[in-house]
C-alpha positions as CSV (number, residue, x, y, z in Angstrom):
1,M,131.3,75.1,147.3
2,N,128.5,73.2,145.4
3,D,130.3,70.0,146.3
4,L,130.1,70.8,150.0
5,K,126.3,71.9,149.9
6,H,125.6,68.6,148.0
7,R,127.5,66.4,150.4
8,Y,125.7,68.1,153.4
9,I,122.3,67.6,151.7
10,E,123.2,63.8,151.3
11,D,124.3,63.4,154.7
12,E,121.1,64.9,156.0
13,M,118.5,62.7,153.9
14,P,117.4,59.6,155.6
15,R,118.6,56.5,154.1
16,E,116.1,53.8,152.7
17,K,115.4,50.8,154.7
18,K,115.3,47.5,153.2
19,A,112.2,45.3,153.9
20,K,112.8,42.3,155.9
21,T,111.6,39.1,154.2
22,L,110.3,36.5,156.6
23,P,110.0,32.8,155.8
24,V,106.6,31.9,154.5
25,K,105.0,28.5,154.7
26,A,104.1,27.1,151.4
27,E,100.3,27.0,152.1
28,E,100.6,30.7,153.4
29,K,102.2,31.8,150.1
30,D,99.2,31.0,148.1
31,L,96.3,32.5,150.1
32,M,94.0,32.5,147.1
33,S,94.1,31.6,143.4
34,N,93.8,34.2,140.6
35,N,90.2,32.9,139.9
36,D,89.3,33.2,143.7
37,Y,90.8,36.7,143.6
38,L,89.0,38.0,140.7
39,S,85.6,36.2,141.7
40,M,86.1,38.3,145.3
41,L,87.1,41.4,143.5
42,T,84.1,41.3,141.3
43,E,81.7,40.6,144.3
44,L,83.1,43.6,146.2
45,K,82.6,46.0,143.2
46,K,79.2,44.8,142.8
47,H,78.5,45.4,146.4
48,V,80.2,49.0,146.2
49,L,77.8,49.9,143.3
50,E,75.0,48.6,144.9
51,C,75.4,50.5,148.0
52,Q,76.3,53.9,145.9
53,Q,73.1,53.3,144.0
54,R,71.0,52.9,147.4
55,A,72.6,55.9,148.7
56,A,71.9,58.1,145.5
57,T,68.4,57.0,145.7
58,A,68.1,58.0,149.4
59,V,69.3,61.3,148.7
60,N,67.3,62.0,145.7
61,K,64.2,60.9,147.8
62,E,65.0,63.4,150.5
63,L,65.7,66.1,148.2
64,I,62.3,65.6,146.3
65,Q,60.6,65.7,149.8
66,L,62.6,68.9,150.5
67,Y,61.5,70.7,147.1
68,W,57.9,69.6,147.6
69,T,57.9,71.1,151.2
70,I,59.3,74.4,149.8
71,G,56.8,74.5,146.9
72,K,54.0,73.7,149.1
73,S,55.1,76.5,151.6
74,I,55.4,79.1,148.8
75,I,51.9,78.2,147.6
76,E,50.4,78.5,150.9
77,R,52.0,81.9,151.4
78,Q,51.0,83.1,148.2
79,E,47.4,81.9,148.7
80,G,47.4,83.4,152.2
81,S,48.4,87.0,151.0
82,G,45.8,87.0,148.3
């Protein structure tokens, strides 16, 4: 019975498809050198980091303004109730 169950599962599982390889022209094969790739990757990482830092700064600025407004509201209410 185990053999039948095992065979059934194998028959139902999809077969892997092999990727077709297309002929590539010599100049297309080497789109960029390793140095060019590393340089581009370094620049992209730098850009991502700079954007993350600007985003964090903007969030912090908004939070400081929010907390200041909350604090001001609390003080005004305390002073008003005397």
